[in-house]
CHARMM-style PDB file with segment names, atoms N, HN, CA, C and O in Angstrom:
ATOM      1  N   MET     1       9.348  66.327 241.949  1.00  0.00      PROA
ATOM      2  CA  MET     1       9.776  66.287 240.558  1.00  0.00      PROA
ATOM      3  C   MET     1       9.086  65.121 239.858  1.00  0.00      PROA
ATOM      4  O   MET     1       8.978  64.019 240.397  1.00  0.00      PROA
ATOM      5  N   ASP     2       8.642  65.389 238.689  1.00  0.00      PROA
ATOM      6  HN  ASP     2       8.730  66.284 238.252  1.00  0.00      PROA
ATOM      7  CA  ASP     2       7.931  64.383 237.922  1.00  0.00      PROA
ATOM      8  C   ASP     2       8.934  63.533 237.141  1.00  0.00      PROA
ATOM      9  O   ASP     2       9.947  64.045 236.663  1.00  0.00      PROA
ATOM     10  N   ILE     3       8.657  62.266 237.014  1.00  0.00      PROA
ATOM     11  HN  ILE     3       7.834  61.850 237.402  1.00  0.00      PROA
ATOM     12  CA  ILE     3       9.566  61.355 236.320  1.00  0.00      PROA
ATOM     13  C   ILE     3       9.471  61.508 234.802  1.00  0.00      PROA
ATOM     14  O   ILE     3      10.304  60.970 234.072  1.00  0.00      PROA
ATOM     15  N   ASN     4       8.468  62.234 234.326  1.00  0.00      PROA
ATOM     16  HN  ASN     4       7.791  62.671 234.919  1.00  0.00      PROA
ATOM     17  CA  ASN     4       8.298  62.416 232.886  1.00  0.00      PROA
ATOM     18  C   ASN     4       9.478  63.136 232.248  1.00  0.00      PROA
ATOM     19  O   ASN     4       9.802  62.878 231.089  1.00  0.00      PROA
ATOM     20  N   ILE     5      10.124  64.035 232.984  1.00  0.00      PROA
ATOM     21  HN  ILE     5       9.860  64.245 233.925  1.00  0.00      PROA
ATOM     22  CA  ILE     5      11.271  64.750 232.427  1.00  0.00      PROA
ATOM     23  C   ILE     5      12.401  63.785 232.105  1.00  0.00      PROA
ATOM     24  O   ILE     5      13.109  63.970 231.115  1.00  0.00      PROA
ATOM     25  N   ILE     6      12.577  62.764 232.925  1.00  0.00      PROA
ATOM     26  HN  ILE     6      12.002  62.614 233.730  1.00  0.00      PROA
ATOM     27  CA  ILE     6      13.624  61.771 232.662  1.00  0.00      PROA
ATOM     28  C   ILE     6      13.298  60.993 231.394  1.00  0.00      PROA
ATOM     29  O   ILE     6      14.183  60.718 230.584  1.00  0.00      PROA
ATOM     30  N   PHE     7      12.030  60.640 231.224  1.00  0.00      PROA
ATOM     31  HN  PHE     7      11.311  60.863 231.883  1.00  0.00      PROA
ATOM     32  CA  PHE     7      11.619  59.927 230.020  1.00  0.00      PROA
ATOM     33  C   PHE     7      11.753  60.807 228.776  1.00  0.00      PROA
ATOM     34  O   PHE     7      12.119  60.317 227.707  1.00  0.00      PROA
ATOM     35  N   GLN     8      11.462  62.089 228.907  1.00  0.00      PROA
ATOM     36  HN  GLN     8      11.165  62.487 229.775  1.00  0.00      PROA
ATOM     37  CA  GLN     8      11.610  63.007 227.774  1.00  0.00      PROA
ATOM     38  C   GLN     8      13.068  63.132 227.360  1.00  0.00      PROA
ATOM     39  O   GLN     8      13.379  63.111 226.170  1.00  0.00      PROA
ATOM     40  N   ILE     9      13.960  63.261 228.330  1.00  0.00      PROA
ATOM     41  HN  ILE     9      13.707  63.278 229.297  1.00  0.00      PROA
ATOM     42  CA  ILE     9      15.391  63.359 228.022  1.00  0.00      PROA
ATOM     43  C   ILE     9      15.876  62.070 227.378  1.00  0.00      PROA
ATOM     44  O   ILE     9      16.651  62.104 226.422  1.00  0.00      PROA
ATOM     45  N   ALA    10      15.427  60.937 227.895  1.00  0.00      PROA
ATOM     46  HN  ALA    10      14.797  60.909 228.672  1.00  0.00      PROA
ATOM     47  CA  ALA    10      15.823  59.654 227.316  1.00  0.00      PROA
ATOM     48  C   ALA    10      15.300  59.506 225.887  1.00  0.00      PROA
ATOM     49  O   ALA    10      16.010  59.002 225.017  1.00  0.00      PROA
ATOM     50  N   ALA    11      14.072  59.939 225.644  1.00  0.00      PROA
ATOM     51  HN  ALA    11      13.496  60.349 226.351  1.00  0.00      PROA
ATOM     52  CA  ALA    11      13.493  59.845 224.299  1.00  0.00      PROA
ATOM     53  C   ALA    11      14.256  60.719 223.315  1.00  0.00      PROA
ATOM     54  O   ALA    11      14.522  60.302 222.188  1.00  0.00      PROA
ATOM     55  N   VAL    12      14.609  61.928 223.733  1.00  0.00      PROA
ATOM     56  HN  VAL    12      14.393  62.267 224.649  1.00  0.00      PROA
ATOM     57  CA  VAL    12      15.390  62.808 222.857  1.00  0.00      PROA
ATOM     58  C   VAL    12      16.756  62.183 222.588  1.00  0.00      PROA
ATOM     59  O   VAL    12      17.246  62.225 221.459  1.00  0.00      PROA
ATOM     60  N   GLY    13      17.366  61.612 223.607  1.00  0.00      PROA
ATOM     61  HN  GLY    13      16.968  61.578 224.524  1.00  0.00      PROA
ATOM     62  CA  GLY    13      18.668  60.968 223.433  1.00  0.00      PROA
ATOM     63  C   GLY    13      18.620  59.802 222.465  1.00  0.00      PROA
ATOM     64  O   GLY    13      19.497  59.661 221.612  1.00  0.00      PROA
ATOM     65  N   ILE    14      17.606  58.970 222.592  1.00  0.00      PROA
ATOM     66  HN  ILE    14      16.894  59.084 223.285  1.00  0.00      PROA
ATOM     67  CA  ILE    14      17.470  57.823 221.685  1.00  0.00      PROA
ATOM     68  C   ILE    14      17.213  58.296 220.260  1.00  0.00      PROA
ATOM     69  O   ILE    14      17.822  57.784 219.321  1.00  0.00      PROA
ATOM     70  N   LEU    15      16.324  59.262 220.090  1.00  0.00      PROA
ATOM     71  HN  LEU    15      15.829  59.677 220.854  1.00  0.00      PROA
ATOM     72  CA  LEU    15      16.019  59.785 218.763  1.00  0.00      PROA
ATOM     73  C   LEU    15      17.249  60.405 218.109  1.00  0.00      PROA
ATOM     74  O   LEU    15      17.511  60.173 216.929  1.00  0.00      PROA
ATOM     75  N   VAL    16      17.996  61.187 218.870  1.00  0.00      PROA
ATOM     76  HN  VAL    16      17.782  61.375 219.828  1.00  0.00      PROA
ATOM     77  CA  VAL    16      19.190  61.831 218.333  1.00  0.00      PROA
ATOM     78  C   VAL    16      20.251  60.799 217.981  1.00  0.00      PROA
ATOM     79  O   VAL    16      20.921  60.928 216.957  1.00  0.00      PROA
ATOM     80  N   SER    17      20.412  59.786 218.806  1.00  0.00      PROA
ATOM     81  HN  SER    17      19.867  59.680 219.638  1.00  0.00      PROA
ATOM     82  CA  SER    17      21.429  58.781 218.504  1.00  0.00      PROA
ATOM     83  C   SER    17      21.082  57.970 217.255  1.00  0.00      PROA
ATOM     84  O   SER    17      21.966  57.631 216.470  1.00  0.00      PROA
ATOM     85  N   VAL    18      19.795  57.660 217.070  1.00  0.00      PROA
ATOM     86  HN  VAL    18      19.077  57.936 217.709  1.00  0.00      PROA
ATOM     87  CA  VAL    18      19.387  56.933 215.858  1.00  0.00      PROA
ATOM     88  C   VAL    18      19.600  57.804 214.617  1.00  0.00      PROA
ATOM     89  O   VAL    18      20.138  57.343 213.611  1.00  0.00      PROA
ATOM     90  N   LEU    19      19.170  59.070 214.700  1.00  0.00      PROA
ATOM     91  HN  LEU    19      18.732  59.444 215.518  1.00  0.00      PROA
ATOM     92  CA  LEU    19      19.376  59.977 213.568  1.00  0.00      PROA
ATOM     93  C   LEU    19      20.861  60.175 213.278  1.00  0.00      PROA
ATOM     94  O   LEU    19      21.276  60.240 212.121  1.00  0.00      PROA
ATOM     95  N   ASN    20      21.641  60.269 214.327  1.00  0.00      PROA
ATOM     96  HN  ASN    20      21.304  60.216 215.267  1.00  0.00      PROA
ATOM     97  CA  ASN    20      23.082  60.436 214.166  1.00  0.00      PROA
ATOM     98  C   ASN    20      23.693  59.251 213.413  1.00  0.00      PROA
ATOM     99  O   ASN    20      24.477  59.440 212.483  1.00  0.00      PROA
ATOM    100  N   GLN    21      23.340  58.055 213.810  1.00  0.00      PROA
ATOM    101  HN  GLN    21      22.703  57.901 214.566  1.00  0.00      PROA
ATOM    102  CA  GLN    21      23.885  56.861 213.144  1.00  0.00      PROA
ATOM    103  C   GLN    21      23.434  56.766 211.684  1.00  0.00      PROA
ATOM    104  O   GLN    21      24.217  56.402 210.808  1.00  0.00      PROA
ATOM    105  N   VAL    22      22.174  57.093 211.435  1.00  0.00      PROA
ATOM    106  HN  VAL    22      21.537  57.388 212.148  1.00  0.00      PROA
ATOM    107  CA  VAL    22      21.664  57.042 210.058  1.00  0.00      PROA
ATOM    108  C   VAL    22      22.412  58.047 209.183  1.00  0.00      PROA
ATOM    109  O   VAL    22      22.808  57.732 208.061  1.00  0.00      PROA
ATOM    110  N   LEU    23      22.600  59.257 209.706  1.00  0.00      PROA
ATOM    111  HN  LEU    23      22.278  59.513 210.618  1.00  0.00      PROA
ATOM    112  CA  LEU    23      23.280  60.285 208.919  1.00  0.00      PROA
ATOM    113  C   LEU    23      24.761  59.961 208.712  1.00  0.00      PROA
ATOM    114  O   LEU    23      25.307  60.230 207.642  1.00  0.00      PROA
ATOM    115  N   ILE    24      25.403  59.394 209.708  1.00  0.00      PROA
ATOM    116  HN  ILE    24      24.959  59.175 210.577  1.00  0.00      PROA
ATOM    117  CA  ILE    24      26.811  59.008 209.540  1.00  0.00      PROA
ATOM    118  C   ILE    24      26.940  57.911 208.494  1.00  0.00      PROA
ATOM    119  O   ILE    24      27.844  57.957 207.659  1.00  0.00      PROA
ATOM    120  N   ARG    25      26.049  56.927 208.528  1.00  0.00      PROA
ATOM    121  HN  ARG    25      25.315  56.890 209.206  1.00  0.00      PROA
ATOM    122  CA  ARG    25      26.092  55.838 207.533  1.00  0.00      PROA
ATOM    123  C   ARG    25      25.827  56.362 206.116  1.00  0.00      PROA
ATOM    124  O   ARG    25      26.306  55.793 205.135  1.00  0.00      PROA
ATOM    125  N   ALA    26      25.058  57.452 206.021  1.00  0.00      PROA
ATOM    126  HN  ALA    26      24.669  57.914 206.818  1.00  0.00      PROA
ATOM    127  CA  ALA    26      24.771  58.033 204.714  1.00  0.00      PROA
ATOM    128  C   ALA    26      25.885  58.966 204.246  1.00  0.00      PROA
ATOM    129  O   ALA    26      25.823  59.501 203.139  1.00  0.00      PROA
ATOM    130  N   GLY    27      26.901  59.163 205.083  1.00  0.00      PROA
ATOM    131  HN  GLY    27      26.952  58.728 205.982  1.00  0.00      PROA
ATOM    132  CA  GLY    27      28.018  60.009 204.701  1.00  0.00      PROA
ATOM    133  C   GLY    27      27.782  61.485 204.946  1.00  0.00      PROA
ATOM    134  O   GLY    27      28.456  62.326 204.350  1.00  0.00      PROA
ATOM    135  N   ARG    28      26.854  61.810 205.798  1.00  0.00      PROA
ATOM    136  HN  ARG    28      26.307  61.128 206.282  1.00  0.00      PROA
ATOM    137  CA  ARG    28      26.535  63.215 206.092  1.00  0.00      PROA
ATOM    138  C   ARG    28      26.928  63.525 207.537  1.00  0.00      PROA
ATOM    139  O   ARG    28      26.077  63.710 208.407  1.00  0.00      PROA
ATOM    140  N   GLU    29      28.226  63.576 207.762  1.00  0.00      PROA
ATOM    141  HN  GLU    29      28.918  63.425 207.055  1.00  0.00      PROA
ATOM    142  CA  GLU    29      28.737  63.795 209.108  1.00  0.00      PROA
ATOM    143  C   GLU    29      28.383  65.179 209.652  1.00  0.00      PROA
ATOM    144  O   GLU    29      28.140  65.334 210.849  1.00  0.00      PROA
ATOM    145  N   GLU    30      28.353  66.187 208.768  1.00  0.00      PROA
ATOM    146  HN  GLU    30      28.551  66.061 207.795  1.00  0.00      PROA
ATOM    147  CA  GLU    30      28.038  67.546 209.226  1.00  0.00      PROA
ATOM    148  C   GLU    30      26.607  67.633 209.749  1.00  0.00      PROA
ATOM    149  O   GLU    30      26.354  68.242 210.789  1.00  0.00      PROA
ATOM    150  N   GLN    31      25.685  67.030 209.030  1.00  0.00      PROA
ATOM    151  HN  GLN    31      25.890  66.536 208.185  1.00  0.00      PROA
ATOM    152  CA  GLN    31      24.291  67.037 209.481  1.00  0.00      PROA
ATOM    153  C   GLN    31      24.131  66.215 210.761  1.00  0.00      PROA
ATOM    154  O   GLN    31      23.312  66.547 211.618  1.00  0.00      PROA
ATOM    155  N   ALA    32      24.910  65.150 210.885  1.00  0.00      PROA
ATOM    156  HN  ALA    32      25.575  64.881 210.189  1.00  0.00      PROA
ATOM    157  CA  ALA    32      24.858  64.337 212.104  1.00  0.00      PROA
ATOM    158  C   ALA    32      25.309  65.156 213.308  1.00  0.00      PROA
ATOM    159  O   ALA    32      24.704  65.074 214.377  1.00  0.00      PROA
ATOM    160  N   MET    33      26.358  65.939 213.141  1.00  0.00      PROA
ATOM    161  HN  MET    33      26.849  66.006 212.272  1.00  0.00      PROA
ATOM    162  CA  MET    33      26.838  66.780 214.226  1.00  0.00      PROA
ATOM    163  C   MET    33      25.805  67.845 214.575  1.00  0.00      PROA
ATOM    164  O   MET    33      25.570  68.112 215.754  1.00  0.00      PROA
ATOM    165  N   LEU    34      25.190  68.452 213.574  1.00  0.00      PROA
ATOM    166  HN  LEU    34      25.381  68.235 212.617  1.00  0.00      PROA
ATOM    167  CA  LEU    34      24.167  69.471 213.832  1.00  0.00      PROA
ATOM    168  C   LEU    34      22.944  68.868 214.520  1.00  0.00      PROA
ATOM    169  O   LEU    34      22.325  69.515 215.365  1.00  0.00      PROA
ATOM    170  N   THR    35      22.599  67.648 214.166  1.00  0.00      PROA
ATOM    171  HN  THR    35      23.102  67.123 213.479  1.00  0.00      PROA
ATOM    172  CA  THR    35      21.487  66.968 214.825  1.00  0.00      PROA
ATOM    173  C   THR    35      21.803  66.727 216.296  1.00  0.00      PROA
ATOM    174  O   THR    35      20.946  66.907 217.161  1.00  0.00      PROA
ATOM    175  N   THR    36      23.033  66.319 216.572  1.00  0.00      PROA
ATOM    176  HN  THR    36      23.729  66.173 215.870  1.00  0.00      PROA
ATOM    177  CA  THR    36      23.454  66.111 217.950  1.00  0.00      PROA
ATOM    178  C   THR    36      23.415  67.410 218.739  1.00  0.00      PROA
ATOM    179  O   THR    36      22.950  67.431 219.879  1.00  0.00      PROA
ATOM    180  N   LEU    37      23.898  68.491 218.144  1.00  0.00      PROA
ATOM    181  HN  LEU    37      24.275  68.474 217.218  1.00  0.00      PROA
ATOM    182  CA  LEU    37      23.865  69.780 218.821  1.00  0.00      PROA
ATOM    183  C   LEU    37      22.441  70.257 219.063  1.00  0.00      PROA
ATOM    184  O   LEU    37      22.148  70.820 220.118  1.00  0.00      PROA
ATOM    185  N   ALA    38      21.561  70.040 218.106  1.00  0.00      PROA
ATOM    186  HN  ALA    38      21.799  69.582 217.249  1.00  0.00      PROA
ATOM    187  CA  ALA    38      20.162  70.433 218.276  1.00  0.00      PROA
ATOM    188  C   ALA    38      19.512  69.648 219.415  1.00  0.00      PROA
ATOM    189  O   ALA    38      18.760  70.215 220.208  1.00  0.00      PROA
ATOM    190  N   GLY    39      19.793  68.370 219.499  1.00  0.00      PROA
ATOM    191  HN  GLY    39      20.404  67.910 218.855  1.00  0.00      PROA
ATOM    192  CA  GLY    39      19.271  67.559 220.606  1.00  0.00      PROA
ATOM    193  C   GLY    39      19.794  68.041 221.946  1.00  0.00      PROA
ATOM    194  O   GLY    39      19.055  68.076 222.930  1.00  0.00      PROA
ATOM    195  N   LEU    40      21.061  68.410 221.988  1.00  0.00      PROA
ATOM    196  HN  LEU    40      21.661  68.382 221.189  1.00  0.00      PROA
ATOM    197  CA  LEU    40      21.650  68.924 223.220  1.00  0.00      PROA
ATOM    198  C   LEU    40      20.982  70.228 223.643  1.00  0.00      PROA
ATOM    199  O   LEU    40      20.711  70.431 224.827  1.00  0.00      PROA
ATOM    200  N   VAL    41      20.717  71.108 222.689  1.00  0.00      PROA
ATOM    201  HN  VAL    41      20.937  70.943 221.727  1.00  0.00      PROA
ATOM    202  CA  VAL    41      20.070  72.383 222.993  1.00  0.00      PROA
ATOM    203  C   VAL    41      18.651  72.157 223.516  1.00  0.00      PROA
ATOM    204  O   VAL    41      18.230  72.825 224.460  1.00  0.00      PROA
ATOM    205  N   VAL    42      17.921  71.238 222.923  1.00  0.00      PROA
ATOM    206  HN  VAL    42      18.263  70.695 222.156  1.00  0.00      PROA
ATOM    207  CA  VAL    42      16.555  70.946 223.371  1.00  0.00      PROA
ATOM    208  C   VAL    42      16.566  70.447 224.811  1.00  0.00      PROA
ATOM    209  O   VAL    42      15.759  70.885 225.631  1.00  0.00      PROA
ATOM    210  N   VAL    43      17.476  69.535 225.114  1.00  0.00      PROA
ATOM    211  HN  VAL    43      18.132  69.179 224.448  1.00  0.00      PROA
ATOM    212  CA  VAL    43      17.559  68.992 226.474  1.00  0.00      PROA
ATOM    213  C   VAL    43      18.003  70.076 227.454  1.00  0.00      PROA
ATOM    214  O   VAL    43      17.470  70.155 228.560  1.00  0.00      PROA
ATOM    215  N   LEU    44      18.966  70.908 227.071  1.00  0.00      PROA
ATOM    216  HN  LEU    44      19.399  70.843 226.172  1.00  0.00      PROA
ATOM    217  CA  LEU    44      19.433  71.962 227.964  1.00  0.00      PROA
ATOM    218  C   LEU    44      18.332  72.965 228.286  1.00  0.00      PROA
ATOM    219  O   LEU    44      18.210  73.393 229.434  1.00  0.00      PROA
ATOM    220  N   PHE    45      17.529  73.347 227.296  1.00  0.00      PROA
ATOM    221  HN  PHE    45      17.628  72.999 226.364  1.00  0.00      PROA
ATOM    222  CA  PHE    45      16.426  74.265 227.564  1.00  0.00      PROA
ATOM    223  C   PHE    45      15.429  73.650 228.541  1.00  0.00      PROA
ATOM    224  O   PHE    45      14.915  74.338 229.422  1.00  0.00      PROA
ATOM    225  N   SER    46      15.160  72.375 228.387  1.00  0.00      PROA
ATOM    226  HN  SER    46      15.578  71.816 227.671  1.00  0.00      PROA
ATOM    227  CA  SER    46      14.238  71.704 229.295  1.00  0.00      PROA
ATOM    228  C   SER    46      14.807  71.645 230.709  1.00  0.00      PROA
ATOM    229  O   SER    46      14.095  71.901 231.680  1.00  0.00      PROA
ATOM    230  N   VAL    47      16.078  71.310 230.822  1.00  0.00      PROA
ATOM    231  HN  VAL    47      16.656  71.101 230.034  1.00  0.00      PROA
ATOM    232  CA  VAL    47      16.705  71.210 232.139  1.00  0.00      PROA
ATOM    233  C   VAL    47      16.821  72.586 232.790  1.00  0.00      PROA
ATOM    234  O   VAL    47      16.610  72.716 233.996  1.00  0.00      PROA
ATOM    235  N   ILE    48      17.150  73.602 232.016  1.00  0.00      PROA
ATOM    236  HN  ILE    48      17.322  73.497 231.037  1.00  0.00      PROA
ATOM    237  CA  ILE    48      17.277  74.949 232.566  1.00  0.00      PROA
ATOM    238  C   ILE    48      15.937  75.432 233.113  1.00  0.00      PROA
ATOM    239  O   ILE    48      15.894  76.097 234.149  1.00  0.00      PROA
ATOM    240  N   THR    49      14.859  75.108 232.436  1.00  0.00      PROA
ATOM    241  HN  THR    49      14.894  74.568 231.595  1.00  0.00      PROA
ATOM    242  CA  THR    49      13.528  75.478 232.928  1.00  0.00      PROA
ATOM    243  C   THR    49      13.253  74.835 234.285  1.00  0.00      PROA
ATOM    244  O   THR    49      12.718  75.482 235.186  1.00  0.00      PROA
ATOM    245  N   HSD    50      13.616  73.576 234.428  1.00  0.00      PROA
ATOM    246  HN  HSD    50      14.051  73.051 233.696  1.00  0.00      PROA
ATOM    247  CA  HSD    50      13.370  72.882 235.691  1.00  0.00      PROA
ATOM    248  C   HSD    50      14.295  73.395 236.797  1.00  0.00      PROA
ATOM    249  O   HSD    50      13.881  73.488 237.952  1.00  0.00      PROA
ATOM    250  N   ILE    51      15.523  73.725 236.458  1.00  0.00      PROA
ATOM    251  HN  ILE    51      15.859  73.649 235.520  1.00  0.00      PROA
ATOM    252  CA  ILE    51      16.441  74.281 237.452  1.00  0.00      PROA
ATOM    253  C   ILE    51      15.946  75.647 237.913  1.00  0.00      PROA
ATOM    254  O   ILE    51      16.040  75.976 239.096  1.00  0.00      PROA
ATOM    255  N   ASN    52      15.423  76.435 236.994  1.00  0.00      PROA
ATOM    256  HN  ASN    52      15.347  76.168 236.033  1.00  0.00      PROA
ATOM    257  CA  ASN    52      14.857  77.724 237.362  1.00  0.00      PROA
ATOM    258  C   ASN    52      13.689  77.547 238.331  1.00  0.00      PROA
ATOM    259  O   ASN    52      13.577  78.285 239.310  1.00  0.00      PROA
ATOM    260  N   ASN    53      12.832  76.586 238.065  1.00  0.00      PROA
ATOM    261  HN  ASN    53      12.923  75.986 237.270  1.00  0.00      PROA
ATOM    262  CA  ASN    53      11.714  76.311 238.975  1.00  0.00      PROA
ATOM    263  C   ASN    53      12.224  75.865 240.350  1.00  0.00      PROA
ATOM    264  O   ASN    53      11.643  76.225 241.373  1.00  0.00      PROA
ATOM    265  N   LEU    54      13.298  75.091 240.374  1.00  0.00      PROA
ATOM    266  HN  LEU    54      13.770  74.799 239.543  1.00  0.00      PROA
ATOM    267  CA  LEU    54      13.885  74.656 241.636  1.00  0.00      PROA
ATOM    268  C   LEU    54      14.385  75.857 242.433  1.00  0.00      PROA
ATOM    269  O   LEU    54      14.117  75.953 243.630  1.00  0.00      PROA
ATOM    270  N   PHE    55      15.106  76.769 241.792  1.00  0.00      PROA
ATOM    271  HN  PHE    55      15.324  76.690 240.819  1.00  0.00      PROA
ATOM    272  CA  PHE    55      15.619  77.944 242.484  1.00  0.00      PROA
ATOM    273  C   PHE    55      14.492  78.840 242.979  1.00  0.00      PROA
ATOM    274  O   PHE    55      14.579  79.402 244.071  1.00  0.00      PROA
ATOM    275  N   LEU    56      13.441  78.974 242.190  1.00  0.00      PROA
ATOM    276  HN  LEU    56      13.370  78.517 241.304  1.00  0.00      PROA
ATOM    277  CA  LEU    56      12.299  79.777 242.634  1.00  0.00      PROA
ATOM    278  C   LEU    56      11.624  79.150 243.849  1.00  0.00      PROA
ATOM    279  O   LEU    56      11.197  79.861 244.758  1.00  0.00      PROA
ATOM    280  N   THR    57      11.527  77.841 243.866  1.00  0.00      PROA
ATOM    281  HN  THR    57      11.874  77.264 243.127  1.00  0.00      PROA
ATOM    282  CA  THR    57      10.928  77.149 245.005  1.00  0.00      PROA
ATOM    283  C   THR    57      11.781  77.312 246.254  1.00  0.00      PROA
ATOM    284  O   THR    57      11.249  77.564 247.335  1.00  0.00      PROA
ATOM    285  N   VAL    58      13.088  77.175 246.122  1.00  0.00      PROA
ATOM    286  HN  VAL    58      13.520  76.970 245.243  1.00  0.00      PROA
ATOM    287  CA  VAL    58      13.986  77.342 247.269  1.00  0.00      PROA
ATOM    288  C   VAL    58      13.930  78.778 247.770  1.00  0.00      PROA
ATOM    289  O   VAL    58      13.921  79.025 248.976  1.00  0.00      PROA
ATOM    290  N   ARG    59      13.893  79.707 246.851  1.00  0.00      PROA
ATOM    291  HN  ARG    59      13.900  79.507 245.871  1.00  0.00      PROA
ATOM    292  CA  ARG    59      13.817  81.118 247.218  1.00  0.00      PROA
ATOM    293  C   ARG    59      12.517  81.421 247.981  1.00  0.00      PROA
ATOM    294  O   ARG    59      12.516  82.147 248.975  1.00  0.00      PROA
ATOM    295  N   GLU    60      11.437  80.858 247.497  1.00  0.00      PROA
ATOM    296  HN  GLU    60      11.438  80.268 246.689  1.00  0.00      PROA
ATOM    297  CA  GLU    60      10.150  81.058 248.156  1.00  0.00      PROA
ATOM    298  C   GLU    60      10.114  80.362 249.512  1.00  0.00      PROA
ATOM    299  O   GLU    60       9.509  80.873 250.455  1.00  0.00      PROA
ATOM    300  N   LEU    61      10.751  79.211 249.616  1.00  0.00      PROA
ATOM    301  HN  LEU    61      11.242  78.796 248.850  1.00  0.00      PROA
ATOM    302  CA  LEU    61      10.770  78.449 250.846  1.00  0.00      PROA
ATOM    303  C   LEU    61      11.482  79.202 251.957  1.00  0.00      PROA
ATOM    304  O   LEU    61      11.028  79.193 253.101  1.00  0.00      PROA
ATOM    305  N   PHE    62      12.587  79.851 251.636  1.00  0.00      PROA
ATOM    306  HN  PHE    62      12.956  79.858 250.707  1.00  0.00      PROA
ATOM    307  CA  PHE    62      13.367  80.584 252.627  1.00  0.00      PROA
ATOM    308  C   PHE    62      13.034  82.077 252.664  1.00  0.00      PROA
ATOM    309  O   PHE    62      13.712  82.847 253.344  1.00  0.00      PROA
ATOM    310  N   ASN    63      12.021  82.474 251.955  1.00  0.00      PROA
ATOM    311  HN  ASN    63      11.470  81.848 251.403  1.00  0.00      PROA
ATOM    312  CA  ASN    63      11.574  83.881 251.922  1.00  0.00      PROA
ATOM    313  C   ASN    63      12.697  84.835 251.565  1.00  0.00      PROA
ATOM    314  O   ASN    63      12.898  85.841 252.245  1.00  0.00      PROA
ATOM    315  N   LEU    64      13.418  84.534 250.522  1.00  0.00      PROA
ATOM    316  HN  LEU    64      13.254  83.717 249.970  1.00  0.00      PROA
ATOM    317  CA  LEU    64      14.521  85.407 250.086  1.00  0.00      PROA
ATOM    318  C   LEU    64      14.069  86.362 249.017  1.00  0.00      PROA
ATOM    319  OT1 LEU    64      14.863  87.168 248.534  1.00  0.00      PROA
TER     320      LEU     64
END
C-alpha cells in the first residue's frame, strides 16, 4: 500500500475543515454541512476503490 493515500485523505480533511470554518464564520451553516458531506463522499470513494483492490488481490492470492 502506498502512503500517498494517507496524505490525500489528510489533505482533503484539512481542506474541508478550513472551508467548513470559513463558511460557519460567514453564517452559511448549510453550505458548510454540504462541504463536509462532499469531502466525506470523496474520501469514501477513494477508500472503496482501495478496498476493492485489496479484495481482488486476496481473491487472486487464494485462487477463489
